[in-house]
mmJSON file of the N, C-alpha and C atoms, coordinates in Angstrom:
{"data_MODEL":{"atom_site":{
"group_PDB":["ATOM","ATOM","ATOM","ATOM","ATOM","ATOM","ATOM","ATOM","ATOM","ATOM","ATOM","ATOM","ATOM","ATOM","ATOM","ATOM","ATOM","ATOM","ATOM","ATOM","ATOM","ATOM","ATOM","ATOM","ATOM","ATOM","ATOM","ATOM","ATOM","ATOM","ATOM","ATOM","ATOM","ATOM","ATOM","ATOM","ATOM","ATOM","ATOM","ATOM","ATOM","ATOM","ATOM","ATOM","ATOM","ATOM","ATOM","ATOM","ATOM","ATOM","ATOM","ATOM","ATOM","ATOM","ATOM","ATOM","ATOM","ATOM","ATOM","ATOM","ATOM","ATOM","ATOM","ATOM","ATOM","ATOM","ATOM","ATOM","ATOM","ATOM","ATOM","ATOM","ATOM","ATOM","ATOM","ATOM","ATOM","ATOM","ATOM","ATOM","ATOM","ATOM","ATOM","ATOM","ATOM","ATOM","ATOM","ATOM","ATOM","ATOM","ATOM","ATOM","ATOM","ATOM","ATOM","ATOM","ATOM","ATOM","ATOM","ATOM","ATOM","ATOM","ATOM","ATOM","ATOM","ATOM","ATOM","ATOM","ATOM","ATOM","ATOM","ATOM","ATOM","ATOM","ATOM","ATOM","ATOM","ATOM","ATOM","ATOM","ATOM","ATOM","ATOM","ATOM","ATOM","ATOM","ATOM","ATOM","ATOM","ATOM","ATOM","ATOM","ATOM","ATOM","ATOM","ATOM","ATOM","ATOM","ATOM","ATOM","ATOM","ATOM","ATOM","ATOM","ATOM","ATOM","ATOM","ATOM","ATOM","ATOM","ATOM","ATOM","ATOM","ATOM","ATOM","ATOM","ATOM","ATOM","ATOM","ATOM","ATOM","ATOM","ATOM","ATOM","ATOM","ATOM","ATOM","ATOM","ATOM","ATOM","ATOM","ATOM","ATOM","ATOM","ATOM","ATOM","ATOM","ATOM","ATOM","ATOM","ATOM","ATOM","ATOM","ATOM","ATOM","ATOM","ATOM","ATOM","ATOM","ATOM","ATOM","ATOM","ATOM","ATOM","ATOM","ATOM","ATOM","ATOM","ATOM","ATOM","ATOM","ATOM","ATOM","ATOM","ATOM","ATOM","ATOM"],
"id":[1,2,3,4,5,6,7,8,9,10,11,12,13,14,15,16,17,18,19,20,21,22,23,24,25,26,27,28,29,30,31,32,33,34,35,36,37,38,39,40,41,42,43,44,45,46,47,48,49,50,51,52,53,54,55,56,57,58,59,60,61,62,63,64,65,66,67,68,69,70,71,72,73,74,75,76,77,78,79,80,81,82,83,84,85,86,87,88,89,90,91,92,93,94,95,96,97,98,99,100,101,102,103,104,105,106,107,108,109,110,111,112,113,114,115,116,117,118,119,120,121,122,123,124,125,126,127,128,129,130,131,132,133,134,135,136,137,138,139,140,141,142,143,144,145,146,147,148,149,150,151,152,153,154,155,156,157,158,159,160,161,162,163,164,165,166,167,168,169,170,171,172,173,174,175,176,177,178,179,180,181,182,183,184,185,186,187,188,189,190,191,192,193,194,195,196,197,198,199,200,201,202,203,204,205,206,207],
"type_symbol":["N","C","C","N","C","C","N","C","C","N","C","C","N","C","C","N","C","C","N","C","C","N","C","C","N","C","C","N","C","C","N","C","C","N","C","C","N","C","C","N","C","C","N","C","C","N","C","C","N","C","C","N","C","C","N","C","C","N","C","C","N","C","C","N","C","C","N","C","C","N","C","C","N","C","C","N","C","C","N","C","C","N","C","C","N","C","C","N","C","C","N","C","C","N","C","C","N","C","C","N","C","C","N","C","C","N","C","C","N","C","C","N","C","C","N","C","C","N","C","C","N","C","C","N","C","C","N","C","C","N","C","C","N","C","C","N","C","C","N","C","C","N","C","C","N","C","C","N","C","C","N","C","C","N","C","C","N","C","C","N","C","C","N","C","C","N","C","C","N","C","C","N","C","C","N","C","C","N","C","C","N","C","C","N","C","C","N","C","C","N","C","C","N","C","C","N","C","C","N","C","C","N","C","C","N","C","C"],
"label_atom_id":["N","CA","C","N","CA","C","N","CA","C","N","CA","C","N","CA","C","N","CA","C","N","CA","C","N","CA","C","N","CA","C","N","CA","C","N","CA","C","N","CA","C","N","CA","C","N","CA","C","N","CA","C","N","CA","C","N","CA","C","N","CA","C","N","CA","C","N","CA","C","N","CA","C","N","CA","C","N","CA","C","N","CA","C","N","CA","C","N","CA","C","N","CA","C","N","CA","C","N","CA","C","N","CA","C","N","CA","C","N","CA","C","N","CA","C","N","CA","C","N","CA","C","N","CA","C","N","CA","C","N","CA","C","N","CA","C","N","CA","C","N","CA","C","N","CA","C","N","CA","C","N","CA","C","N","CA","C","N","CA","C","N","CA","C","N","CA","C","N","CA","C","N","CA","C","N","CA","C","N","CA","C","N","CA","C","N","CA","C","N","CA","C","N","CA","C","N","CA","C","N","CA","C","N","CA","C","N","CA","C","N","CA","C","N","CA","C","N","CA","C","N","CA","C","N","CA","C","N","CA","C","N","CA","C","N","CA","C","N","CA","C"],
"label_alt_id":[null,null,null,null,null,null,null,null,null,null,null,null,null,null,null,null,null,null,null,null,null,null,null,null,null,null,null,null,null,null,null,null,null,null,null,null,null,null,null,null,null,null,null,null,null,null,null,null,null,null,null,null,null,null,null,null,null,null,null,null,null,null,null,null,null,null,null,null,null,null,null,null,null,null,null,null,null,null,null,null,null,null,null,null,null,null,null,null,null,null,null,null,null,null,null,null,null,null,null,null,null,null,null,null,null,null,null,null,null,null,null,null,null,null,null,null,null,null,null,null,null,null,null,null,null,null,null,null,null,null,null,null,null,null,null,null,null,null,null,null,null,null,null,null,null,null,null,null,null,null,null,null,null,null,null,null,null,null,null,null,null,null,null,null,null,null,null,null,null,null,null,null,null,null,null,null,null,null,null,null,null,null,null,null,null,null,null,null,null,null,null,null,null,null,null,null,null,null,null,null,null,null,null,null,null,null,null],
"label_comp_id":["MET","MET","MET","PHE","PHE","PHE","ASN","ASN","ASN","ASN","ASN","ASN","ASN","ASN","ASN","GLN","GLN","GLN","GLU","GLU","GLU","SER","SER","SER","THR","THR","THR","ALA","ALA","ALA","PRO","PRO","PRO","VAL","VAL","VAL","ALA","ALA","ALA","ALA","ALA","ALA","GLY","GLY","GLY","GLU","GLU","GLU","THR","THR","THR","TYR","TYR","TYR","GLU","GLU","GLU","VAL","VAL","VAL","THR","THR","THR","ILE","ILE","ILE","GLN","GLN","GLN","ASP","ASP","ASP","ILE","ILE","ILE","ALA","ALA","ALA","LYS","LYS","LYS","GLU","GLU","GLU","GLY","GLY","GLY","ASP","ASP","ASP","GLY","GLY","GLY","ILE","ILE","ILE","ALA","ALA","ALA","ARG","ARG","ARG","ILE","ILE","ILE","GLU","GLU","GLU","GLY","GLY","GLY","PHE","PHE","PHE","VAL","VAL","VAL","ILE","ILE","ILE","PHE","PHE","PHE","VAL","VAL","VAL","PRO","PRO","PRO","GLN","GLN","GLN","ALA","ALA","ALA","GLU","GLU","GLU","VAL","VAL","VAL","GLY","GLY","GLY","GLU","GLU","GLU","THR","THR","THR","VAL","VAL","VAL","ASN","ASN","ASN","ILE","ILE","ILE","LYS","LYS","LYS","ILE","ILE","ILE","THR","THR","THR","LYS","LYS","LYS","VAL","VAL","VAL","LEU","LEU","LEU","ARG","ARG","ARG","LYS","LYS","LYS","PHE","PHE","PHE","ALA","ALA","ALA","PHE","PHE","PHE","ALA","ALA","ALA","GLU","GLU","GLU","LYS","LYS","LYS","GLU","GLU","GLU","GLU","GLU","GLU"],
"label_asym_id":["A","A","A","A","A","A","A","A","A","A","A","A","A","A","A","A","A","A","A","A","A","A","A","A","A","A","A","A","A","A","A","A","A","A","A","A","A","A","A","A","A","A","A","A","A","A","A","A","A","A","A","A","A","A","A","A","A","A","A","A","A","A","A","A","A","A","A","A","A","A","A","A","A","A","A","A","A","A","A","A","A","A","A","A","A","A","A","A","A","A","A","A","A","A","A","A","A","A","A","A","A","A","A","A","A","A","A","A","A","A","A","A","A","A","A","A","A","A","A","A","A","A","A","A","A","A","A","A","A","A","A","A","A","A","A","A","A","A","A","A","A","A","A","A","A","A","A","A","A","A","A","A","A","A","A","A","A","A","A","A","A","A","A","A","A","A","A","A","A","A","A","A","A","A","A","A","A","A","A","A","A","A","A","A","A","A","A","A","A","A","A","A","A","A","A","A","A","A","A","A","A","A","A","A","A","A","A"],
"label_entity_id":["1","1","1","1","1","1","1","1","1","1","1","1","1","1","1","1","1","1","1","1","1","1","1","1","1","1","1","1","1","1","1","1","1","1","1","1","1","1","1","1","1","1","1","1","1","1","1","1","1","1","1","1","1","1","1","1","1","1","1","1","1","1","1","1","1","1","1","1","1","1","1","1","1","1","1","1","1","1","1","1","1","1","1","1","1","1","1","1","1","1","1","1","1","1","1","1","1","1","1","1","1","1","1","1","1","1","1","1","1","1","1","1","1","1","1","1","1","1","1","1","1","1","1","1","1","1","1","1","1","1","1","1","1","1","1","1","1","1","1","1","1","1","1","1","1","1","1","1","1","1","1","1","1","1","1","1","1","1","1","1","1","1","1","1","1","1","1","1","1","1","1","1","1","1","1","1","1","1","1","1","1","1","1","1","1","1","1","1","1","1","1","1","1","1","1","1","1","1","1","1","1","1","1","1","1","1","1"],
"label_seq_id":[1,1,1,2,2,2,3,3,3,4,4,4,5,5,5,6,6,6,7,7,7,8,8,8,9,9,9,10,10,10,11,11,11,12,12,12,13,13,13,14,14,14,15,15,15,16,16,16,17,17,17,18,18,18,19,19,19,20,20,20,21,21,21,22,22,22,23,23,23,24,24,24,25,25,25,26,26,26,27,27,27,28,28,28,29,29,29,30,30,30,31,31,31,32,32,32,33,33,33,34,34,34,35,35,35,36,36,36,37,37,37,38,38,38,39,39,39,40,40,40,41,41,41,42,42,42,43,43,43,44,44,44,45,45,45,46,46,46,47,47,47,48,48,48,49,49,49,50,50,50,51,51,51,52,52,52,53,53,53,54,54,54,55,55,55,56,56,56,57,57,57,58,58,58,59,59,59,60,60,60,61,61,61,62,62,62,63,63,63,64,64,64,65,65,65,66,66,66,67,67,67,68,68,68,69,69,69],
"pdbx_PDB_ins_code":[null,null,null,null,null,null,null,null,null,null,null,null,null,null,null,null,null,null,null,null,null,null,null,null,null,null,null,null,null,null,null,null,null,null,null,null,null,null,null,null,null,null,null,null,null,null,null,null,null,null,null,null,null,null,null,null,null,null,null,null,null,null,null,null,null,null,null,null,null,null,null,null,null,null,null,null,null,null,null,null,null,null,null,null,null,null,null,null,null,null,null,null,null,null,null,null,null,null,null,null,null,null,null,null,null,null,null,null,null,null,null,null,null,null,null,null,null,null,null,null,null,null,null,null,null,null,null,null,null,null,null,null,null,null,null,null,null,null,null,null,null,null,null,null,null,null,null,null,null,null,null,null,null,null,null,null,null,null,null,null,null,null,null,null,null,null,null,null,null,null,null,null,null,null,null,null,null,null,null,null,null,null,null,null,null,null,null,null,null,null,null,null,null,null,null,null,null,null,null,null,null,null,null,null,null,null,null],
"Cartn_x":[19.725,17.786,17.157,16.071,15.506,14.328,13.742,12.479,12.687,11.009,10.295,10.627,9.563,9.237,10.685,12.068,12.874,13.845,14.22,14.711,13.801,12.408,11.405,12.542,11.944,13.285,11.689,10.437,9.596,10.018,9.555,9.419,8.961,7.802,7.579,6.757,6.281,5.779,4.442,3.705,2.769,2.854,1.305,0.907,1.379,1.853,2.685,1.218,1.44,-0.061,1.179,0.061,1.144,0.365,0.065,-0.66,0.743,-1.423,-0.908,-1.957,-1.466,-2.419,-3.044,-4.497,-4.593,-4.17,-3.982,-2.666,-3.637,-4.289,-4.645,-5.841,-6.413,-7.377,-7.026,-7.189,-7.084,-8.103,-7.392,-8.115,-9.594,-9.427,-10.435,-11.44,-10.36,-11.275,-11.012,-9.652,-9.049,-8.183,-7.528,-7.347,-5.471,-5.067,-3.689,-2.723,-1.759,-0.419,0.004,1.126,3.187,3.864,4.397,5.724,6.735,7.287,8.61,8.719,7.358,7.458,6.362,6.421,6.489,4.76,3.996,2.963,1.774,0.706,0.144,-1.181,-1.906,-3.181,-4.326,-5.395,-6.032,-7.584,-8.273,-9.703,-10.591,-11.811,-12.807,-11.386,-10.968,-10.373,-10.811,-10.536,-10.832,-9.86,-9.605,-8.293,-8.325,-7.693,-6.574,-7.243,-7.787,-8.107,-6.667,-5.884,-5.535,-6.364,-5.715,-6.021,-4.403,-4.955,-4.5,-4.561,-3.502,-4.116,-2.875,-3.311,-2.296,-2.248,-0.853,-0.513,-1.052,-1.503,-1.175,-1.702,-0.23,0.603,1.637,2.773,3.716,4.118,4.227,4.554,5.815,6.021,8.103,6.82,7.219,6.344,5.403,4.352,3.409,2.504,2.613,1.4,0.469,-1.133,-2.225,-1.974,-3.347,-3.685,-5.225,-5.486,-6.711,-6.736,-7.848,-8.0,-8.571,-7.792,-7.849,-9.301,-10.101,-10.888,-11.131],
"Cartn_y":[-12.892,-13.063,-11.708,-12.065,-11.029,-10.65,-9.382,-8.743,-8.716,-9.318,-8.885,-7.385,-6.499,-4.982,-4.264,-4.603,-4.162,-4.372,-4.813,-5.427,-5.625,-5.076,-4.523,-3.409,-3.66,-2.833,-2.458,-2.47,-1.422,0.216,0.91,1.711,2.487,1.88,2.64,2.226,2.367,1.743,2.177,1.058,1.692,2.449,3.127,4.504,5.705,5.148,6.864,6.419,7.681,8.195,8.648,8.141,8.487,9.045,9.462,9.622,8.894,8.661,7.136,7.392,7.136,6.064,5.375,5.292,2.911,2.924,2.255,1.198,0.537,-0.375,-1.732,-2.104,-3.263,-3.739,-5.251,-5.598,-6.707,-7.997,-9.259,-10.086,-10.09,-9.776,-9.849,-7.568,-7.254,-5.994,-4.753,-5.62,-3.835,-2.844,-2.37,-0.93,-1.94,-1.303,-1.675,-0.429,-0.013,2.002,0.867,1.509,1.731,2.671,2.492,3.421,2.976,3.433,2.598,1.377,1.035,-0.421,-1.398,-1.048,-1.734,-2.801,-3.523,-2.521,-2.363,-2.08,-1.794,-1.428,-3.098,-2.852,-1.82,-1.373,0.357,-0.636,-1.093,-1.311,0.023,-0.556,1.059,1.924,1.763,2.57,2.322,3.096,3.267,3.29,2.255,2.661,4.207,4.968,6.164,7.611,6.526,7.509,8.091,9.086,9.616,10.061,9.47,9.247,9.325,9.691,9.902,8.682,7.874,6.539,6.544,5.455,5.127,3.857,3.327,2.295,1.202,0.809,-0.357,-1.953,-2.131,-3.745,-3.541,-3.751,-3.771,-5.499,-6.605,-7.57,-7.422,-8.19,-8.195,-7.81,-8.28,-7.949,-7.725,-6.552,-5.862,-5.062,-4.396,-4.438,-3.099,-3.172,-3.511,-1.282,-0.777,0.757,0.775,2.223,2.152,3.821,4.334,5.154,6.281,7.501,7.946,9.266,10.092,10.807,11.86],
"Cartn_z":[15.059,15.239,14.466,13.91,12.61,13.491,12.85,14.481,12.769,12.237,11.171,10.689,11.408,11.561,11.301,11.383,11.332,9.453,9.803,8.472,7.735,6.91,5.741,4.814,3.561,2.631,2.085,1.822,1.478,2.356,1.386,0.758,1.774,2.109,3.186,5.174,5.165,6.965,7.096,8.073,9.162,9.409,9.086,10.121,9.068,8.001,7.39,6.11,6.089,5.123,3.826,2.568,1.352,0.361,-0.707,-2.013,-2.774,-3.97,-4.859,-5.738,-6.88,-8.225,-8.217,-7.88,-8.116,-9.904,-9.351,-11.458,-11.612,-10.626,-10.951,-9.952,-10.616,-9.43,-9.079,-7.905,-8.15,-8.296,-7.692,-8.351,-7.738,-5.632,-5.0,-5.479,-6.076,-6.047,-5.753,-4.683,-4.576,-5.187,-5.78,-6.512,-5.688,-5.783,-6.676,-6.714,-6.203,-5.887,-5.588,-6.383,-6.677,-5.46,-5.126,-4.836,-4.728,-5.656,-6.054,-6.516,-7.143,-7.157,-5.881,-5.591,-3.587,-3.66,-4.027,-4.208,-2.822,-3.141,-1.845,-2.045,-1.709,-1.889,-0.552,-2.495,-1.507,-0.699,-0.186,-0.404,-0.701,-1.679,-2.106,-2.491,-3.786,-5.147,-5.793,-6.97,-8.106,-9.044,-9.825,-10.754,-11.566,-11.949,-12.011,-10.876,-9.476,-8.099,-8.045,-7.686,-6.55,-5.534,-4.474,-2.717,-1.935,-0.785,-0.355,0.918,1.416,2.006,3.171,3.888,5.411,5.58,6.007,5.344,7.101,6.689,7.777,8.702,7.596,7.899,6.876,7.179,5.784,5.736,4.525,4.255,3.496,4.07,2.588,1.132,0.268,-1.021,-1.341,-0.154,-0.796,1.371,1.121,1.695,1.613,2.952,3.578,3.621,2.3,3.159,3.437,4.003,3.281,3.62,2.685,2.471,3.297,3.644,4.262,3.62,4.475,3.794,4.581],
"occupancy":[1.0,1.0,1.0,1.0,1.0,1.0,1.0,1.0,1.0,1.0,1.0,1.0,1.0,1.0,1.0,1.0,1.0,1.0,1.0,1.0,1.0,1.0,1.0,1.0,1.0,1.0,1.0,1.0,1.0,1.0,1.0,1.0,1.0,1.0,1.0,1.0,1.0,1.0,1.0,1.0,1.0,1.0,1.0,1.0,1.0,1.0,1.0,1.0,1.0,1.0,1.0,1.0,1.0,1.0,1.0,1.0,1.0,1.0,1.0,1.0,1.0,1.0,1.0,1.0,1.0,1.0,1.0,1.0,1.0,1.0,1.0,1.0,1.0,1.0,1.0,1.0,1.0,1.0,1.0,1.0,1.0,1.0,1.0,1.0,1.0,1.0,1.0,1.0,1.0,1.0,1.0,1.0,1.0,1.0,1.0,1.0,1.0,1.0,1.0,1.0,1.0,1.0,1.0,1.0,1.0,1.0,1.0,1.0,1.0,1.0,1.0,1.0,1.0,1.0,1.0,1.0,1.0,1.0,1.0,1.0,1.0,1.0,1.0,1.0,1.0,1.0,1.0,1.0,1.0,1.0,1.0,1.0,1.0,1.0,1.0,1.0,1.0,1.0,1.0,1.0,1.0,1.0,1.0,1.0,1.0,1.0,1.0,1.0,1.0,1.0,1.0,1.0,1.0,1.0,1.0,1.0,1.0,1.0,1.0,1.0,1.0,1.0,1.0,1.0,1.0,1.0,1.0,1.0,1.0,1.0,1.0,1.0,1.0,1.0,1.0,1.0,1.0,1.0,1.0,1.0,1.0,1.0,1.0,1.0,1.0,1.0,1.0,1.0,1.0,1.0,1.0,1.0,1.0,1.0,1.0,1.0,1.0,1.0,1.0,1.0,1.0,1.0,1.0,1.0,1.0,1.0,1.0],
"B_iso_or_equiv":[0.0,0.0,0.0,0.0,0.0,0.0,0.0,0.0,0.0,0.0,0.0,0.0,0.0,0.0,0.0,0.0,0.0,0.0,0.0,0.0,0.0,0.0,0.0,0.0,0.0,0.0,0.0,0.0,0.0,0.0,0.0,0.0,0.0,0.0,0.0,0.0,0.0,0.0,0.0,0.0,0.0,0.0,0.0,0.0,0.0,0.0,0.0,0.0,0.0,0.0,0.0,0.0,0.0,0.0,0.0,0.0,0.0,0.0,0.0,0.0,0.0,0.0,0.0,0.0,0.0,0.0,0.0,0.0,0.0,0.0,0.0,0.0,0.0,0.0,0.0,0.0,0.0,0.0,0.0,0.0,0.0,0.0,0.0,0.0,0.0,0.0,0.0,0.0,0.0,0.0,0.0,0.0,0.0,0.0,0.0,0.0,0.0,0.0,0.0,0.0,0.0,0.0,0.0,0.0,0.0,0.0,0.0,0.0,0.0,0.0,0.0,0.0,0.0,0.0,0.0,0.0,0.0,0.0,0.0,0.0,0.0,0.0,0.0,0.0,0.0,0.0,0.0,0.0,0.0,0.0,0.0,0.0,0.0,0.0,0.0,0.0,0.0,0.0,0.0,0.0,0.0,0.0,0.0,0.0,0.0,0.0,0.0,0.0,0.0,0.0,0.0,0.0,0.0,0.0,0.0,0.0,0.0,0.0,0.0,0.0,0.0,0.0,0.0,0.0,0.0,0.0,0.0,0.0,0.0,0.0,0.0,0.0,0.0,0.0,0.0,0.0,0.0,0.0,0.0,0.0,0.0,0.0,0.0,0.0,0.0,0.0,0.0,0.0,0.0,0.0,0.0,0.0,0.0,0.0,0.0,0.0,0.0,0.0,0.0,0.0,0.0,0.0,0.0,0.0,0.0,0.0,0.0],
"pdbx_formal_charge":[null,null,null,null,null,null,null,null,null,null,null,null,null,null,null,null,null,null,null,null,null,null,null,null,null,null,null,null,null,null,null,null,null,null,null,null,null,null,null,null,null,null,null,null,null,null,null,null,null,null,null,null,null,null,null,null,null,null,null,null,null,null,null,null,null,null,null,null,null,null,null,null,null,null,null,null,null,null,null,null,null,null,null,null,null,null,null,null,null,null,null,null,null,null,null,null,null,null,null,null,null,null,null,null,null,null,null,null,null,null,null,null,null,null,null,null,null,null,null,null,null,null,null,null,null,null,null,null,null,null,null,null,null,null,null,null,null,null,null,null,null,null,null,null,null,null,null,null,null,null,null,null,null,null,null,null,null,null,null,null,null,null,null,null,null,null,null,null,null,null,null,null,null,null,null,null,null,null,null,null,null,null,null,null,null,null,null,null,null,null,null,null,null,null,null,null,null,null,null,null,null,null,null,null,null,null,null],
"auth_seq_id":[1,1,1,2,2,2,3,3,3,4,4,4,5,5,5,6,6,6,7,7,7,8,8,8,9,9,9,10,10,10,11,11,11,12,12,12,13,13,13,14,14,14,15,15,15,16,16,16,17,17,17,18,18,18,19,19,19,20,20,20,21,21,21,22,22,22,23,23,23,24,24,24,25,25,25,26,26,26,27,27,27,28,28,28,29,29,29,30,30,30,31,31,31,32,32,32,33,33,33,34,34,34,35,35,35,36,36,36,37,37,37,38,38,38,39,39,39,40,40,40,41,41,41,42,42,42,43,43,43,44,44,44,45,45,45,46,46,46,47,47,47,48,48,48,49,49,49,50,50,50,51,51,51,52,52,52,53,53,53,54,54,54,55,55,55,56,56,56,57,57,57,58,58,58,59,59,59,60,60,60,61,61,61,62,62,62,63,63,63,64,64,64,65,65,65,66,66,66,67,67,67,68,68,68,69,69,69],
"auth_comp_id":["MET","MET","MET","PHE","PHE","PHE","ASN","ASN","ASN","ASN","ASN","ASN","ASN","ASN","ASN","GLN","GLN","GLN","GLU","GLU","GLU","SER","SER","SER","THR","THR","THR","ALA","ALA","ALA","PRO","PRO","PRO","VAL","VAL","VAL","ALA","ALA","ALA","ALA","ALA","ALA","GLY","GLY","GLY","GLU","GLU","GLU","THR","THR","THR","TYR","TYR","TYR","GLU","GLU","GLU","VAL","VAL","VAL","THR","THR","THR","ILE","ILE","ILE","GLN","GLN","GLN","ASP","ASP","ASP","ILE","ILE","ILE","ALA","ALA","ALA","LYS","LYS","LYS","GLU","GLU","GLU","GLY","GLY","GLY","ASP","ASP","ASP","GLY","GLY","GLY","ILE","ILE","ILE","ALA","ALA","ALA","ARG","ARG","ARG","ILE","ILE","ILE","GLU","GLU","GLU","GLY","GLY","GLY","PHE","PHE","PHE","VAL","VAL","VAL","ILE","ILE","ILE","PHE","PHE","PHE","VAL","VAL","VAL","PRO","PRO","PRO","GLN","GLN","GLN","ALA","ALA","ALA","GLU","GLU","GLU","VAL","VAL","VAL","GLY","GLY","GLY","GLU","GLU","GLU","THR","THR","THR","VAL","VAL","VAL","ASN","ASN","ASN","ILE","ILE","ILE","LYS","LYS","LYS","ILE","ILE","ILE","THR","THR","THR","LYS","LYS","LYS","VAL","VAL","VAL","LEU","LEU","LEU","ARG","ARG","ARG","LYS","LYS","LYS","PHE","PHE","PHE","ALA","ALA","ALA","PHE","PHE","PHE","ALA","ALA","ALA","GLU","GLU","GLU","LYS","LYS","LYS","GLU","GLU","GLU","GLU","GLU","GLU"],
"auth_asym_id":["A","A","A","A","A","A","A","A","A","A","A","A","A","A","A","A","A","A","A","A","A","A","A","A","A","A","A","A","A","A","A","A","A","A","A","A","A","A","A","A","A","A","A","A","A","A","A","A","A","A","A","A","A","A","A","A","A","A","A","A","A","A","A","A","A","A","A","A","A","A","A","A","A","A","A","A","A","A","A","A","A","A","A","A","A","A","A","A","A","A","A","A","A","A","A","A","A","A","A","A","A","A","A","A","A","A","A","A","A","A","A","A","A","A","A","A","A","A","A","A","A","A","A","A","A","A","A","A","A","A","A","A","A","A","A","A","A","A","A","A","A","A","A","A","A","A","A","A","A","A","A","A","A","A","A","A","A","A","A","A","A","A","A","A","A","A","A","A","A","A","A","A","A","A","A","A","A","A","A","A","A","A","A","A","A","A","A","A","A","A","A","A","A","A","A","A","A","A","A","A","A","A","A","A","A","A","A"],
"auth_atom_id":["N","CA","C","N","CA","C","N","CA","C","N","CA","C","N","CA","C","N","CA","C","N","CA","C","N","CA","C","N","CA","C","N","CA","C","N","CA","C","N","CA","C","N","CA","C","N","CA","C","N","CA","C","N","CA","C","N","CA","C","N","CA","C","N","CA","C","N","CA","C","N","CA","C","N","CA","C","N","CA","C","N","CA","C","N","CA","C","N","CA","C","N","CA","C","N","CA","C","N","CA","C","N","CA","C","N","CA","C","N","CA","C","N","CA","C","N","CA","C","N","CA","C","N","CA","C","N","CA","C","N","CA","C","N","CA","C","N","CA","C","N","CA","C","N","CA","C","N","CA","C","N","CA","C","N","CA","C","N","CA","C","N","CA","C","N","CA","C","N","CA","C","N","CA","C","N","CA","C","N","CA","C","N","CA","C","N","CA","C","N","CA","C","N","CA","C","N","CA","C","N","CA","C","N","CA","C","N","CA","C","N","CA","C","N","CA","C","N","CA","C","N","CA","C","N","CA","C","N","CA","C","N","CA","C","N","CA","C","N","CA","C"],
"pdbx_PDB_model_num":[1,1,1,1,1,1,1,1,1,1,1,1,1,1,1,1,1,1,1,1,1,1,1,1,1,1,1,1,1,1,1,1,1,1,1,1,1,1,1,1,1,1,1,1,1,1,1,1,1,1,1,1,1,1,1,1,1,1,1,1,1,1,1,1,1,1,1,1,1,1,1,1,1,1,1,1,1,1,1,1,1,1,1,1,1,1,1,1,1,1,1,1,1,1,1,1,1,1,1,1,1,1,1,1,1,1,1,1,1,1,1,1,1,1,1,1,1,1,1,1,1,1,1,1,1,1,1,1,1,1,1,1,1,1,1,1,1,1,1,1,1,1,1,1,1,1,1,1,1,1,1,1,1,1,1,1,1,1,1,1,1,1,1,1,1,1,1,1,1,1,1,1,1,1,1,1,1,1,1,1,1,1,1,1,1,1,1,1,1,1,1,1,1,1,1,1,1,1,1,1,1,1,1,1,1,1,1]
}}}
């Protein structure tokens, strides 16, 4: 039996911080960044902006993060 938190192949981990550039905007208005092709949704981010983010939740195909001040 797999523990979902342990079998993730994501290149990011919840609680970690990264510097990313916002590449796109999702339908909901969140910024989209990518690390090794892995999609990260970042609320209140603009395309072209380089931001420090903290990962809040990692799922199988994407993650959510918040901007660090």
